[in-house]
Backbone bond lengths (Angstrom), bond angles and torsions (degrees), N, CA, C in turn:
res aa  C-N    CA-C-N  psi(-1)  N-CA   C-N-CA  omega(-1)  CA-C   N-CA-C  phi
1 X - - - 1.452 - - 1.537 110.85 -
2 X 1.345 115.45 -43.59 1.467 119.80 179.68 1.533 109.96 -63.51
3 X 1.332 116.63 -40.28 1.467 121.01 179.53 1.524 110.59 -62.90
4 X 1.335 116.81 -41.67 1.460 120.65 179.53 1.530 110.58 -63.73
5 X 1.328 117.73 -41.50 1.462 120.95 177.54 1.525 110.95 -64.96
6 X 1.325 116.72 -36.66 1.471 120.58 177.99 1.521 110.79 -64.19
7 X 1.323 116.71 -44.12 1.466 120.73 178.89 1.521 110.40 -63.94
8 X 1.329 116.92 -42.13 1.472 119.90 178.09 1.520 111.19 -63.27
9 X 1.340 116.68 -38.69 1.462 120.23 179.66 1.530 110.51 -65.58
10 X 1.330 117.00 -43.94 1.470 121.03 178.83 1.522 110.54 -63.38
11 X 1.341 116.83 -42.85 1.462 120.62 177.75 1.524 110.82 -62.03
12 X 1.329 116.24 -43.23 1.463 120.07 179.04 1.525 111.01 -62.13
13 X 1.336 117.37 -41.18 1.468 120.23 177.00 1.528 111.12 -61.36
14 X 1.312 116.99 -44.87 1.475 120.47 -179.41 1.527 111.04 -63.06
15 X 1.314 117.05 -46.17 1.466 120.14 -179.84 1.525 111.32 -69.69
16 X 1.321 117.02 -30.43 1.465 120.43 174.52 1.525 109.93 -64.88
17 X 1.322 116.62 -37.41 1.459 120.78 174.81 1.520 112.13 -64.08
18 X 1.337 116.25 -39.14 1.471 120.42 176.51 1.526 110.03 -62.89
19 X 1.335 116.78 -41.98 1.470 120.42 178.51 1.528 110.96 -62.24
20 X 1.313 116.49 -46.12 1.465 120.47 -179.20 1.527 111.39 -64.46
21 X 1.326 116.48 -43.61 1.460 120.17 178.89 1.526 111.28 -63.45
22 X 1.318 117.03 -38.13 1.467 121.07 177.64 1.525 110.73 -61.39
23 X 1.316 116.12 -46.89 1.473 120.05 -179.47 1.525 109.99 -62.17
24 X 1.316 117.75 -43.58 1.473 121.01 -179.71 1.522 110.49 -62.74
25 X 1.330 117.14 -47.34 1.468 120.35 -178.19 1.528 111.98 -62.09
26 X 1.323 116.94 -37.65 1.467 119.57 -178.70 1.521 111.39 -79.42
27 X 1.318 117.38 -42.62 1.470 119.46 -177.53 1.533 111.82 -64.82
28 X 1.327 116.98 -34.47 1.462 120.10 178.76 1.525 112.15 -93.27
29 X 1.324 116.95 6.15 1.466 124.44 176.07 1.535 111.63 50.33
30 X 1.330 114.70 48.35 1.457 120.25 179.92 1.522 109.22 -85.49
31 X 1.329 115.46 111.75 1.464 121.05 -179.83 1.517 108.90 -89.44
32 X 1.315 115.52 96.98 1.454 121.98 -178.94 1.526 108.39 -141.51
33 X 1.310 118.24 153.40 1.472 119.14 176.52 1.526 112.11 -59.67
34 X 1.324 116.87 -25.76 1.462 120.83 177.70 1.528 111.23 -62.01
35 X 1.319 116.88 -34.22 1.465 121.18 -178.71 1.526 110.99 -61.02
36 X 1.315 116.88 -46.52 1.467 119.97 179.68 1.525 110.96 -63.50
37 X 1.307 116.53 -40.13 1.457 120.70 179.90 1.532 111.67 -66.00
38 X 1.327 116.38 -43.56 1.465 120.78 -178.82 1.528 110.58 -65.99
39 X 1.322 117.05 -42.98 1.471 119.93 178.23 1.529 110.18 -64.53
40 X 1.311 117.57 -38.94 1.460 121.12 177.14 1.530 111.35 -62.28
41 X 1.327 116.34 -44.83 1.472 120.00 177.60 1.526 110.15 -63.11
42 X 1.335 116.30 -42.20 1.464 119.92 178.29 1.523 110.72 -57.94
43 X 1.332 116.58 -53.30 1.464 120.60 -173.13 1.523 114.15 -75.50
44 X 1.325 118.15 -11.96 1.458 118.24 177.77 1.525 113.26 -104.31
45 X 1.335 117.77 -5.36 1.467 118.14 -178.39 1.522 114.49 -135.58
46 X 1.301 118.51 -51.39 1.462 122.11 -164.42 1.529 115.85 -62.90
47 X 1.333 120.48 -53.04 1.473 117.56 -177.09 1.529 112.84 -61.42
48 X 1.301 116.25 -41.74 1.466 119.72 -179.75 1.509 111.90 -67.44
49 X 1.342 117.26 -41.50 1.456 119.30 179.33 1.519 110.73 -65.51
50 X 1.339 116.44 -40.21 1.464 119.80 179.92 1.532 111.00 -61.63
51 X 1.318 117.47 -33.72 1.467 120.53 179.11 1.523 112.39 -84.31
52 X 1.320 117.76 -45.13 1.467 120.87 -173.60 1.527 111.31 -70.86
53 X 1.310 118.00 -23.62 1.457 118.69 -178.51 1.532 112.34 -73.25
54 X 1.329 117.63 -8.64 1.458 120.11 171.51 1.530 111.09 -74.64
55 X 1.326 116.13 -19.71 1.457 121.68 178.58 1.531 107.48 -91.51
56 X 1.301 116.78 136.05 1.461 120.25 -178.72 1.526 109.94 -81.92
57 X 1.327 115.69 87.39 1.463 121.74 177.63 1.527 107.26 -97.46
58 X 1.308 116.89 129.15 1.468 120.46 -174.07 1.529 113.10 -79.61
59 X 1.303 118.64 -29.81 1.461 121.50 -176.72 1.521 110.07 -99.04
60 X 1.313 115.42 128.90 1.465 121.07 -179.05 1.525 110.46 -62.75
61 X 1.339 116.82 -38.26 1.464 119.53 -178.42 1.532 111.03 -63.88
62 X 1.311 117.47 -39.11 1.470 120.60 178.20 1.526 110.25 -66.83
63 X 1.321 115.96 -38.09 1.470 119.92 177.72 1.521 110.38 -60.69
64 X 1.346 117.54 -47.55 1.462 120.55 -176.85 1.519 112.58 -71.30
65 X 1.330 117.47 -38.66 1.466 119.82 177.29 1.518 109.80 -62.32
66 X 1.320 116.08 -44.00 1.464 120.65 178.51 1.519 111.28 -65.83
67 X 1.326 117.03 -39.30 1.468 121.08 179.91 1.519 111.20 -63.08
68 X 1.323 116.83 -44.42 1.466 120.48 179.78 1.523 110.41 -65.26
69 X 1.331 116.83 -45.54 1.470 120.08 179.96 1.525 110.93 -62.39
70 X 1.318 117.15 -43.37 1.462 120.75 179.99 1.525 111.35 -67.41
71 X 1.325 117.22 -39.34 1.469 120.45 178.74 1.519 111.86 -62.74
72 X 1.319 116.29 -46.29 1.470 119.91 178.94 1.524 110.32 -63.70
73 X 1.322 116.84 -39.09 1.465 120.71 178.28 1.522 111.31 -63.13
74 X 1.315 116.54 -42.56 1.470 120.49 178.37 1.525 109.97 -62.01
75 X 1.325 117.53 -43.03 1.466 121.06 178.10 1.521 112.28 -61.72
76 X 1.320 116.79 -40.90 1.471 120.78 178.96 1.521 110.60 -65.99
77 X 1.322 117.13 -43.81 1.470 120.63 -179.94 1.527 110.37 -63.29
78 X 1.328 117.73 -43.18 1.464 120.13 178.21 1.525 111.86 -62.84
79 X 1.323 116.70 -43.36 1.466 119.57 178.47 1.523 110.91 -64.13
80 X 1.321 117.21 -41.28 1.463 120.82 178.46 1.519 111.14 -63.24
81 X 1.327 117.04 -39.72 1.467 120.12 178.03 1.526 111.37 -64.11
82 X 1.336 116.73 -39.10 1.465 119.42 178.37 1.525 110.99 -66.30
83 X 1.323 117.25 -38.85 1.468 120.57 179.27 1.526 110.37 -67.17
84 X 1.310 116.73 -45.59 1.465 120.44 -177.20 1.519 113.05 -66.90
85 X 1.317 117.03 -31.74 1.467 120.10 -179.44 1.525 112.55 -92.29
86 X 1.324 117.04 1.55 1.475 122.56 -177.83 1.526 111.47 56.01
87 X 1.324 115.55 34.07 1.458 121.58 178.66 1.520 108.16 -121.86
88 X 1.324 116.11 70.57 1.451 121.38 -175.73 1.516 109.47 -83.13
89 X 1.328 115.60 97.34 1.468 122.37 177.95 1.529 107.99 -133.69
90 X 1.331 117.42 75.77 1.468 119.77 -174.15 1.525 114.08 -63.33
91 X 1.324 117.40 -34.54 1.462 118.25 -179.99 1.522 110.93 -65.93
92 X 1.330 116.88 -40.68 1.464 120.28 177.23 1.523 110.71 -65.21
93 X 1.322 116.54 -38.19 1.461 120.45 179.07 1.522 111.24 -65.28
94 X 1.318 116.97 -39.90 1.471 120.69 179.40 1.520 109.78 -66.86
95 X 1.321 117.63 -44.59 1.471 120.55 179.26 1.527 109.87 -63.81
96 X 1.323 117.92 -43.17 1.459 121.10 177.96 1.516 112.51 -62.14
97 X 1.327 115.85 -41.98 1.465 120.45 177.45 1.526 110.31 -64.24
98 X 1.322 117.20 -42.55 1.467 120.83 -179.61 1.531 111.05 -64.32
99 X 1.313 117.35 -39.42 1.467 120.49 -179.74 1.526 110.62 -69.81
100 X 1.327 116.78 -45.66 1.467 119.87 178.79 1.531 111.29 -63.33
101 X 1.315 115.93 -42.39 1.462 120.39 178.27 1.522 110.39 -65.79
102 X 1.321 116.67 -40.43 1.457 120.86 178.11 1.518 112.62 -60.63
103 X 1.324 116.78 -37.36 1.469 119.97 177.68 1.529 110.83 -64.15
104 X 1.332 116.33 -43.54 1.471 119.56 177.82 1.527 111.23 -65.35
105 X 1.320 116.82 -40.54 1.462 120.34 179.60 1.526 111.21 -66.05
106 X 1.322 117.16 -37.69 1.467 120.29 176.75 1.526 110.23 -62.26
107 X 1.321 116.33 -37.34 1.464 119.74 176.27 1.521 110.79 -63.87
108 X 1.320 117.91 -39.07 1.458 121.32 177.53 1.524 111.26 -63.68
109 X 1.321 116.40 -39.58 1.466 120.10 179.08 1.530 109.66 -62.14
110 X 1.307 116.12 -44.22 1.467 120.29 -178.39 1.522 111.26 -67.72
111 X 1.316 117.45 -44.04 1.480 119.65 -175.69 1.515 113.05 -77.08
112 X 1.323 119.53 -16.96 1.456 120.55 -179.39 1.518 112.99 -99.02
113 X 1.314 117.45 9.47 1.465 120.43 176.75 1.521 109.30 -67.72
114 X 1.328 116.05 140.43 1.458 118.14 178.91 1.525 110.47 -66.83
115 X 1.318 117.03 151.32 1.457 119.68 177.39 1.529 110.54 -59.82
116 X 1.308 117.17 147.90 1.460 119.27 -178.60 1.527 109.31 -62.90
117 X 1.316 114.37 134.84 1.451 119.98 -177.95 1.516 113.60 91.99
118 X 1.331 118.31 -9.54 1.472 120.57 -178.97 1.527 111.03 -70.02
119 X 1.330 116.58 -31.00 1.459 119.69 -178.95 1.520 112.33 -77.74
120 X 1.328 117.21 -16.22 1.466 121.28 -176.55 1.530 111.62 -82.28
121 X 1.293 118.24 -13.33 1.469 120.64 -176.84 1.474 112.41 -77.19
């Protein structure tokens, strides 16, 4: 159980870094091939993982498959909402998604910390 929480915490830290890097690249309007890659990683993993990790799934492969499917679904729904409302602002949507996902990931980092004194054993 402790090992699983450690892996979730490390994953949350990595995806939190992806969220932060995405916000920095977009806010400073840095046109680099890295930007497309980071946004792609964000939209194919982070939102779904941040949500699916609240569910106690025993198999890592099921967690990641579900995370990717949920992330892509969230991206499609957001894009559809922008099209239907005639408010096409993809950069704002990406930053908003990164911030919302980052908040959930920060919660995962906090809740998956080992109990105090567990590392001393």
